[in-house]
Structure formats: C-alpha cells, structure tokens
N, C-alpha and C positions, 0 to 999 in steps of 0.2 A: 795326791790331790783328788783323783777320781774317787778313791775310796771314801774320803771325807765328804765329797759331794753326795755320794750315795747314802752315807750314814745320815747326813743332815736332811736329805730328801725324805728318807723313811721317817725320821722324827717329825718333820713338818707335816707329812701326810697323816701321821697318827694324831698329832696335836689338833689338826683340823677336825678329824673324826671325833676326837675327845670333846671338843667344844660343841659340835653338833649334838652329841649324846647328852651333854649337860642341859641342853634346851628341851630334852625329851624325858630325862630321868632325874628325879630329885636327889638321888644319892650319888650323882656324878657332879663333882665340884667344877664350876666354871674356871677356865684358865685365868679369868680376871681376878680370882681370889687367891691365886698362887703367886706370891710376891717374893719368896726367898726359899733357899734350899730346894731349888727346882729339881735337881737330879734325883734326890731321895724322895721328895714328895710325889713326883710324877711316877717314879718306879713303884712306890707303894700303892698309889691310886690305880695304876694300870693293872697291878696284880689283883686288886679287889674287883675291878671291872671284869677281868677274866673269870673270876670265880662266881660273881653274883649275876652278871648279865650275859655271860657266855659269848663274848666277842674275842675269844682266845685267838682265832686265826689272824686278827689284825694286831692285837697288842703283844702277842708273844715275841715276834721278831723285833718290834720296837723296844721292848724291855731288854732284849739281848744287846741291841745296839747301845741303848742308854747306859747299861752297866759296863760296856766296854770303854766308855769315856773315862778319863782320869777325873778324880774328884779335885777340882781346882777352880780358881776364879775365872779362868778362861772358859771352862765348860759352862759355868753359870752364866757367863756373858753370852755365849753362843745360844744357850737355851732361852735366855731372855729375848734375844732378837728373833728367834724362831717363834716364840710364844706371841710376840707382838705381831709378827707377820700372819700367823694363823688367825688371830683375833680379827685382824684387818680383813682377811679373806672372807671369813665367815660373816662378819657384819656387813660386808659389801654385797653378799649374795652371789659373788662370782663363782663360788664352789658349786652352785647349782648347774653350771655348765659342765657337763660330764667330761669335757675335753681339757679342763684346766690343768689337772695334775699330769695328764698325759703330755701336755705341752711342756710343762716343767721338766718332766722325765726325759723327754726326747731332746729338748733344746739345751738344757744345762748338763744333763748327765751323759747323754749319748752322743755328745760331740765327737768323742772317740769311740765309744762302745757301739754306737749305731753302725759305724763303718766296720767295726770289729766283727760284728755278726751280720752285716748287710741287712739290718732291720730298719725299717722306715715307718714313720708315724702316719697312719691313715688319717687324712683330714676328717674333721667332724662332718663336713658337708658330704664327703663320699661315704662315710660310715652310715650316716642317716639315710642316704639315697639307696645304697645297696641293701641295708637291713629292712627298710620299708618295703621295697620291692620283693625281697626274699620272703618276708613273713606274710605280707598282705595280698600277694598275687594268689588267686584261688588255687587250692591244692586239694583234690578229692580225698587224699589220705590223711588230712589234718583236721582236727577239731580243736580250736583254740578259744572257744567260748565257754568251755566247761572245765572246772578245776580238776575234776577227776581225770579227764582226758589229758589235761596239761601235765598232771603228775606222771603220766607215762611218756610224755614227749621228751626226747633227748636231743640236745644241741651241743656242738663242740667247736671250739676254735683251737686247733692244735699248735698255733703259734701266736698266743694271745697278746704278748707284749704288755702294753699298758692297759689293755682291756677295752680299748675304744670300740672295737667291733662288737664285743660281747655286751657292752653297755648300751650301744645303740639298738642292738637286737632285743635286749631286755625291754627297752622303751617301745619297740614295735610290737612285741608280744603283749605288753600291758595295754597299749592303745587298742589293739585288735580285741583283746578281752573286754575292755570297757565298752567298745562300740557294739560288740555282738552279744554281750551279756545283758539280760533284761534290766537289771538295776543293781549294779555292784555296790556293796557296802565297804566301809573301811576294813571290816573283818575279812571280806573277800580279798581285798587288795593286800592285806597283811599275809593271808595264806598264800596268795599268788607269789608274793615276795619270797616266802620261805620255800615254796616248791621250786621256784626258779633257782635259788641258791643251793638248796640241799639235794634236789633231785634232777633237775632238768639241764642246767648249764654246766658244761665242762670247759676248762681252759688249761692248756699246757704251755709251759715255757721252761727255759733252761736257767733262768736267773731268779733267785729268791726275791729280789726287790721288785721285779716285774710282776711276779705272782702276788706279792703283797699289795701292790698298787691295783691290780685287777680286782682283787677281792674287796678292797676298800671302796673302789669306784662302784662296784655292784651294790655293796652294802648301803652306800649313800642314797640310793634310789628310794629307800624307805627305812630310815634309821630307827623308827619306832618298832619295826617288826624284827624281833629277835630271830636268829637262825642258829642252829646247833652245830652245823658242819657245812662243808662246801666241797665242790669238785674241782677246785683250782689246785693244780699240781706243779711242782718243780721236778722236772725229769733230769736224770743224770746225763751228762754230755762230756765226752772225753775219755780218758783212761783212768781207772781207779787204781788203788794201791795193789790190788791183786792182778792187774793187767787186763781187766775186762774192758772192752771197748763199747762205749755208749754213744748214740747219735740223737739223743733227745727224742722228740716225737717220731722221728723216722725209724726208730727201733720197731715201731708197730707195722712196718713193712714186712717184718719177719713173723710168719704165722706161729712160730714156736716161742716167741718172746713172752716173758713174764717179768715185768720190772718191779722194783721197789722204790717208787718215787716218794717225795716228801709231800704230804697232804696239808693244805692250808685250812685246817679245821681240827677240832678235838677228835681224838681217837680213843680206843678203849684203853690205851696205855697213856700214862701221864708223863712218860719220859720225853725230854726235850726233843730228841731226834727220832721219835717214833716214826716208823715207816711201815708199809704194808703192801701186799701184792695188788697190782692193778692190771688184771687181764682185760683186754678189749677184744670182743669178738667181731669178725667181719659183719658189716651190715647192722651194727648195733645202734646207729644214730639215725634220727629223722632229718637232721639238718646239720650242715657243715658250713661255717663261714670263716674266712681267713684272709690275711694279707701275709703270705709266707715270705721268709727271707729268700731273696733271689740271687744270693752270692753264687759265684761260679769259679771254676779253676782256671781263671784267666791270669793276667798280669796286672796287679799282684793277685796271688792265690788267696781268696777270702772265703773259700767254701766252708771252712770250719773256723773262721776267725784267725787271728794271728797266733796260732798255736805253734809249738816247735815243729819243724819239718817232719820229724819222725812220727809225731803224733798225728799230724795231718795225713801222712801217708797211710798209717794203719786205719784211721777212720775212713779215708777214701777207699781203701781196699775192701773194707767191710761193706760200705755202701755199694761199691761195684758188684760185689757178690750178691747182695740183696736185689740189685737191679737185674742181674742176669737171671736170678731165680724167678723174677717176675716177667722175664722175656721183654724187658723194656730197655735193652741196650741202646745207647746213643743219646738218651735224654740227659745224661750228665752234663753235656756241653751246654744245655739250656740253664743249668744251675739248680740249686736246691728247690726253687719254685716248682719245677716240673715234678720232682719227687713228692712234694707236698700235695700236688694235685692228685697223683696216683694214690697217696695215702688217704686223701679225702674220699676218693672213689671206693677204696677198700672199707672205710668206716661207715659209709652211707648205705642205708637199706633201700629196698625197692620203694618207689614212690616218694623218696626223700628228695631234698633239694640242696644244691651246693651253690654258694656265692663266694667268689674270689676276686681279690684285687691283685692284678697280675701284670707283668710287663707286656707291652703291646706286641712284642715279638711272638707271643703265643699264637697270634692270628695267622702267621705264615712262616715263622722260623722253621728251618729244616730240622733242627734238633727237637722241636716241639711236635713234629708230625705224629709220633706214636701217641702222644697225649691227646692231640686233636682227634685222632681216630678212636681212641678209647672213649672220649666224651661223646663223639657223634654216634658211635655204635650202641651206647647204653643210655643216652640221655636225649631228652628234648631240650635243645639249646633255646632258652626262653628270651634272654636278653644279652646283647653285647653293647655296652655303653662306653663310648669313646669321648675323650676330652679334646675338643678342637679349639679350646680357648688358649691363646698364646700368652695371655697376660698373667701377672702374679696377683692372686687373690689372697689377702692376708699372707700366710707363709707358704701358700701352695703355688708351686711353679707352674708355668704353662705346660699343657699337654699331660699333666700328671694328676693322680689322685692321692699320692702320698707326699708328705713334706720331706725336705732334705734330700731330694733326688731330682734330677732333670731328665730321667728316663721316662718316656711315654708309657702310660698304663691304660688298661681297660678294666671295666667291671663286667664279670660274666656270671650269669645266673642260669642254672640248668637243673632239670628235674629228671631223676632216674626212672626210666620206663621199661616195661618188660617186652614190648614189641613195637615195631615200626609204625603200626597203625595209630599209636598214641601220639606220635610226633606231629607237631604243628609247625607253623612258620616261626622263625626267629625274629624277634623285634630288635632292630638296630636303632640305637638312640645316639645321635651325634650332638653332644652338648657344645653349644657355641659361646655361651656366657655362663661361666661356672657359678653355681649357687654361692652366695656370700655368707650364708649362715644356715642353721638348721631349718628355719621356717621356709626359706627358699627351696631347700632340698625336699622338704615335705610337699610343698606346692608342686614342684616338678614331678615328684613321684605320683601325686594324685592325678596330674595330667596324663602321665604315662599309663597309669591304671585305666583311666577313662578311655583313652584311645585304643588300648589293647582290645577292648571289647567292641569298639566301633569300626575300626578299619576292616574292611571286607576284602580288599585286594592288596596285591604286593607292589613293591616299587617298580617292578618290571611293567606293571599295568599303569604306571604313572600316578600312583596313589601314595600319598604320604601325609603326615601331619606336621604343621608348624606349631610348636609350643611357645606361647608368648607369656611373659610375666612383666607386669608393670609397663606395658607398651614396648618392651624390647623382645627381640627374637631370642629365646632361650635355647631351643634345640629343634632338631628334626627327628621324627620317629617314623619308621616304616618297617614293613614286614619283608622278609626274604625267605623263599622256600628252602627247605632242608637240602634239596639237591644242589643248590649253589655252594654249599659248604663242604662238598665232597673232597676238594683238594686243599683249599685254604679259606680262611674266614676274613681275609684282608680286602679282597676286591669289593665285598659289600659295604665297606666303609673306608676305602682308600682316600676318598675326599669327603668333605663334610656335606656337600649339597647332594641330595638324592637324585637329581637329574643327571649329574655326572656319573654317579654310581650306576644308575639305570643303563646308561650308554655302555659303561664298562662291562656290565653283566651281559648285555645283548651281544656285544662284540666278542666276548669270550666263548660264545656258542655259535658264532656265525660260521656257516659251513664254507665260506669263502676263505677262511683262515686255517692254517695248519700249525702244529707245534714245530719249533725250530730244532728240537733235540735230534731227530733222525737225520738232519742235514749237517750236524756238527761232527767233525772228526777229532777235534781237540778243543778244550775249554780253558786252557791257560793255567796259571798258578796264582795262588792267593798272595796278596801284598806282603803278608808276614814271611812267606817262603822266599819271595823275591828279595826282601831286605836281609834275610838270613844268609843269602848267597852272594850278594853284591854290595860293594861300596859305590858311592857316586864318584866317578873319576873326573878330574879336571882336564884330562887329555883324551884325545880320540882313541878308542880301543876297538876291539872286534865285537863288542857287545852293545849294540844300540839299545837305548832305554828311553822310556817316556816317563819322566819324573814330573812332579809338580801338580798344582791344583787345576781342576777342570775348568774353572771360571776363566782362565786365560786362553782356553781353546775354543774358538768361536767359528771355525769353518769345518765342514765335514771332512774335507781333505786337508789334513794339517800340513803346513809348510815344514821344511826341514829345520827351521829355526827352533822348533819345539824339541827336537831330538837332543838327548844327552847320552852319556856313555857310562857303562858300569865297569867296575874293577872287581874281579872274582875274589872272594874271601878264601883264605887258606883253609884247607881241609874240607872243602865243599865240592860238589859235582856241578859247579856253575856252568862249565862249558857245555856239558851234556844237557842241562836244563834249558839253556838258551837255545841250543840247536833244536831241541824237541818241541818247545812250547812257544817260542817267539812267533809273532804273527803281525801282519800289517792291517788286520781287521780287529777293531777293539770295541767292546761294549762296556758301558760305565758300570763300575762295581759299587761306588758309594756316591750316588748323585745327591747333591744339595740343590733342591729345585728352586730355591729363592735366589741363588747366585750364579748358577751354571747355565750352560747354553745347549748342550747336546747330550744324547744318550748313546751315540755310536759315532766313531770316526775311523778314518783310515790314514795310514802313513806310507811313506815311499819305500820303506824297508821293514823287514820283520823286527819287532822289538819285544822286550818285556816291559810291562807298565806297572806303576804303583797305584793307579786309580781306575784301571780298566781290566777287563778279562780279555786275554789274547785268544780269540776264537779262530778256528779254521773250518771252512765249509767244504763239504764233499763235492759241491758243484760251484765253481768260481763264478758262473754266470748269475748266481743268486746275490752276489755282493751288492750291486747297486740297489736292488729291491730291498734288501735287508737294511742298508744304510738309510735309504729314504724313509722306509716304514718306521724304523726306530726313532727317527727325528720328525715324524708327523705327530699331531696331537692324539691320533688314535693309538699309535704305538707308545706314546708317552703314558696314556691312561692305563693301557694294558700292561706295560712294562713295570710301572710302579705297583700295579695291583698284584702281580705275582711275587714282588719283592717283600722285604720286611721294612717296617717303619719304626725307628726307635723313638722319634719325637718330631712333630711338626714337619719341617722341610727336609729332614735327614732320612734317607732311604739306604737300604743295603740290598744289593742283588748278589745272592750267594751263588756259588758255582752250580749247585743243584737246581737253582731257579732258571738257569739258562735253557734247560731242556723245555721249560714250560712257556717260554716266550712265543707268542703267536705272530705269524707273518702271513701275508697274502699267499694263497695257493698259486704257485707259479704256472704260467703257460707261456708259450713262445711269444705271443703278442705282448703280454704284460712285461715280460723280460726285456724285449726290444725297446718298448716305450720307456721303461724304467731306466735303461742304460742311457738312452738319449737325453731324457729329462735330467738324470743325475749329472751328466757331463756339462749341462748348461748351468747348474747351480752349485756344484761341489765346492767352488771357491768363494761363494757368497757368504758374507758375515752374518751370523746369528747374534741376536741380543740375548741376555739372560732370559729365562723362561717368562718371568712376570712381564718384562718389557715387550717380549715377542708376542705375548698374548694381547697386550694392549695395542700393539701395531696391527695385529690380525683383526682385532675388533674394529679398527678403522679402515680395514680393507687393504692393508699394505704389509710388507715384510716377507721374509722367506717362508715362514711357517705356513701362511695361508696359501702360498703357491703349492706346497707339498700336500696340504690337506685337500685342496680342490682337485689335485691330480688323482688322489686315491678315492675321493668321493665319486668322481666321474668313472674311474676305471673299475671300481668294485660295486658301483651302484648303491652307495651308502646314503640313505635318506637321513641326513643330520642337519639340524639348524646350526650351522657353524657360528653365526653371529651370536646367538644365544649362548652357545657353549663357551665362546671366548669371554663373554661378559661374566659368566659364572666363574670361570677359572681366575679371572682378574681379581675377584673378591675372595678367593679361597684363603683362609687364614695361613695355610702353609706358604702361600705366595707373598702375602702382604705382611705377615707376622703381626696382624692386628685382628681384633674380634670381627666376626662377620655380623655386623650390626644392622644392615639394611639391604634387603634383596629386591625391594620394589621401587626404590628411588624416592619414596615419600614417607617412609616410616622413621620416626625419630627414635633415638636410643635414650631411654630414661633409666639409666643404671642407678640403682639405689641399694644401700646395705640394709634397708628395712624390708620387712615382710610386705608382700603386695598381693593383690588379687591376681588370679591366673586365668588367662584366656587361652583357648587352643583353636587353631584354624585347621580344618581338614581340606586337603587339596585332592580333587578328584579329576581323573582322566587327562585333563589338558596340562596339569602340572602348574597351574597358575593360582 
C-alpha cells in the first residue's frame, strides 16, 4: 500500500508541474485536453518534454513509474482521478504555497516512513523564519545582489526531505537579490533561477521520491526558466550487493569517501541509471541549512530505520568508527542529528553560516556537549530561537518547529569565524505565539532583524525587546554574552520571560553559591537500570524502593506510606546495587513542573527510586540546606536551567547534571539556621508548582517562607512578588500562550498578515 501511495504521489506531483508548464509553453498540451488513453498519451508527452524542454530531472522518474503500471481500466481510472485533482490544485492556485506537496508527502506517505527514518516535516512558518534570518542577517563574506557573485555561492541541505528548507531559502535569496539589485528584470530573475538550481543549491536525501519532490518544488518557483541540470542527489543508504556499507550524507564524515550517487538532472550519459563521482571537499559551502533526522539507538532502535538487525549493526559500527576518527565519541547517544551538525561544520567554509532545526536537548543535553563545544569554539552563535507556544497551530504541535512530533525543538543560526574577537552576543528569541503563516514569519523575522541592530545591552542589564504583531505579544528578544554559553545554552532560555532568565544568569555566577558536585560521594542509578534489576514486589522485602509519580509526593520529608519494595530479577546484581546506591536523600530526575511539587525529598531509610537520583553527601550536615535550597524558587530556576528540556513542562536532570547543581556556600551559621528552619517545615504540604507560585504571589504558602529565608540569609535583592507573578504566567506552568504581561493588553490573534510593532525595554524591564 505504501508503495502505491508513493507511486501515485510522484504522478500527482508531475501532473501538477505538467499543467503549470502548459500555461507557459505552447507545445505542452494541457491536461484538460487529455481525455482518453491517459497512460500512453502522458508517457509519450513526457518523453517529448524531456527532449524539447529539458525537464528530464522531473519527468524521468514519473515516466518510469507510469510505465510500471499495468495497462488496464483500473490504471486509466486512477490516472483520471489524479488528473482531475492536479487540475483542481493548479486552478485554485494552492500550488503556489511551496509547502503544499511537502504536506501531502509527509502526511499521506510518511505516516510510516517518517517514523522509519525519524524524519519530520519542517513547518513552513519555521522554514521561512530560519531561512529569512539565515540569508538576510548581514554577513561580510556574502554578496547576494550580484548574479556573478551568486554563481559562486554554494548552499546545501544534506537531509533535504521534501525540500521545504531549500525552497524557503530560495525565496529568501531571491527576495534579497530583488531588494538589493538596482532594477532586476525578468531576464535577471530567470538567470537567478538557473544559477540557483544548476550551480548554487545542493540537496541530499536517501529516497528517490524525496529528491524528485525537492527538485519539482524548486522548479515551480519559476517554471518559465529552463534549467539543464541540478545538484539534487539521492545518496546510497544501507548495504549493496557487494557488501559495501553506505550511510547517506553521513558518508561525507569520511575524508576519503568518493560516492556515486544518483543525480536528478541530465548527465553526459543517456543511460537511465547514470551515476557519477561526487567528491565534496571540507569547507566547500558558504551556507548549510537542515532539519536532520534525529533518530537514535533507543527503544525502539530507529537510528537507521527498521532495517534488519545485522544491517543496523554494520551501519552502526561504521558510524562509530567515523565518530572515533573525528574524536567525537559519545555524540551517538544524541542521535543522528548530532552527526549531521558535525557534517555541516565539516562542509561549511570560513565566514559561512549554518542554520539548523534541532531537538531542544542540544542546549544542555550531556551527549550534545561536544557538539556545543565545537560550535562555540568555531562559531559566533547568532540566534537561538525557542518555541514557547504550547498550542497547536495548523499541524504544528506546541513547543515544536516540525510537524508530526511532540519533541521540543529550537532554531539555531551560527556563523563560522576565525577568531574569538569576531564573536558577538547571541540573540535569544523566545516565540510566545507561533506565526500562523509565511507572512507572519516574515514580519517576525523583520522585527528580529530590526532589533538586532538596535539593542545595545544584554538581558543581564535588564534590556530586551517585546515583539508585537497585531496587538499581541509575539516574542521576546534579547542578547546574551558568549561567556554565558560556556557550559550550556539552556539557562539563557529556560523560561520564556527574560526577567526570569536574567535572574537565573545572575544567580549562576553568584559567589555565594557553589557547585554540588564536590560534595557528592554517590549519584545513584538511572531509572532504566533500576527497572532492569528489580520487579515491584507486593510483599515487604529487604529492598525499599520509591516507585510512582512525583505529583503524589508533596512533603519534603516523605512519610513511609510512599515506600514500596523491590524483588530482585534473576541473573542481576540487584543486592549489590541496592547496597551501594540506595540513599535517603533524593533529587528529582524527571520533573514535570506543571503537575509536581518538589525537586528534592528525603525518606526514612535508604531506597532506590524510579523518579529521583539517590544522592549521598560527603557531609551530612549539608542535607537540610540542600533540601531547602532545591525547593526554593531560586533552586528551582537554577536546577531546571542546568537540566534538559524536551518540551514545555517536561525536564530531565541527567546524572552528569547533578555536579552542576548550585547550592549556597555553607558556613556554620547558615547550616545551623537551615537545620532549625528545615525541622519546622519538613512536614508541611506543598502544592504543585503553579498553585504554589499563585499562593506565594498572595503572600502565603510554604515556598514563600523558604524564599524569604534564603533572600535574607544570602542577601539576595530580588522582587519576589514580581518573580511569582511572572512564573504564574509562564507557558510551561499554564500550558497556555503567554498573551498578556501588563494586565491591559488584549490578544488579537489572527491568521491574516498584520502590521508589526516592536517595543524596546530598557533598564527597568518595564
């Protein structure tokens, strides 16, 4: 069934392009005039188009598909329905939206294939936003107003899929050319089209029909402008008959590789399966843009699709060897997305720019650390754009930039620089209301461009911009100095409001705080390891456990009613593990901040836990201080800032993150007061974080007691009332859009393009 869908999709895509050409060229017969013998008539006509108009890259595959259908009334009926649909699409003008066929491709065909390769559709809003910023942000190395200079410009998407990003980047280059060129003519635009398709733009994929769609999408930008060849390639993936192992685009991580891909364009040979060598030199591209597959070897193992286990193993072994050669061991846990970022860095030349749609885990994930270090050592990180909108916009889920996934993502744009003196501040953009269409994305991009040149201070200086569209708050934008990105990129955007971010950054460098790592003697075991070693027992055993969801745990000192017991699994070293790692001090491993109450608890006896890290302190007198701080609002902001955020309210504190948790520097007075204060409130009940912040804003609840204690003991000058009111409205807390921060601004959400206003906030943050 999937094969038939793919075949029908290729035919529909080609029929649409056929009809578009019929409006441009008199010798191309309109589909309206083809009423019978469609299979033979279309095949003959498409061969003539190949020879006379040179659109062989598009019509070659379609003819192969068409000829594979049996000659039968059923085939004629299918073609008639596809013909009718193609005519309807062209007459409606909906084909002018460059995401149309991409939507069909991903929604109908990749229901299973998308998961097979862990590829997801970049929304048109995100594609327009990242492409516009990528191309139009000033770059001293680029000249895009001159056709001769554009002929030397090289851009690649090494995981092009349906071509959405390449198509939007084409539009951004064309727009910049038109704006900067004194008076472009139709002839100039035709030459620009040919240069972009024949010389400038490269696209790689492992699927023939994806490459076919990418090229067709690009060709539709100017059907009147003929092109003779293209740089859209289908790369080998898997194991061939001779036993050679191929990894698609990732083969180019091997400096010795020389592939023979299929090129989607005429070659010197007229053979149907003509291939040729495609060497790529390091640093040969000026621009890289991509939404790479981010499959990983988890459960299920999707790293190379649902291939046979022995094939996956051999492909995985080759990729591991390439990773070792590059000295990037460990990034494999992050998935293929990390390898594609390394590939992008390899392909990009000095002064070039990379734009990626990538899982939010890149900001602080442990397995992404080497990737972050590579980018920070070689690049000026220009933009980190986060999606803080929890609502569904068309097919786009909350927190995401790609469709068909609920995993939070960010857009990152960076420029490769030769020395540190070239690096400037990174602009973080927290999008609060997703653009609904291309126009809104362009307006948002224009606002970001405008403020990039106007903001003179950083968020630490209480300076940021409010980006407004149609009377609604669309985004916050602010600068963060490069030094704040040395460890992770998450703290600068852990929450959407820049005032909370500012507090987190200031606290992270406060000399009154120290890292918890040196105080830890044990950091517990991962939930997966615990579950591999123990069953949940119905009877009391020698292995106390803390099972269950954290939302039911609402006191720092948990009563014994929460305790359960484990039964060791056969063939495991469960007894030794429990003896070595069980602890009565626990720090949350997977906090859900919209429904849970606490980030740290203690129990009456050492346990292994499924939702906490079992930590042990070198000095037991630190325990009350650590428990209080982790359950203060200050510890809450810092703790989430060092963790990873998969989407919205869902955070993950990895074992390696525990070392970076900050706690107050202990002294005898602080330890004594903490112990006494802790004993007074350890049994008091907390509400879930959102309700607790609401109570604190009213001057009541347990949290405000803890916050006031630390504010006084550490001399922290924080407007707690304002902080609580900001946290109450955070999208991760409310799971609603942040629509109003002033109390008097109405939300005028519209799907139509609107004028854009932008407000600059200076010094006082108001």
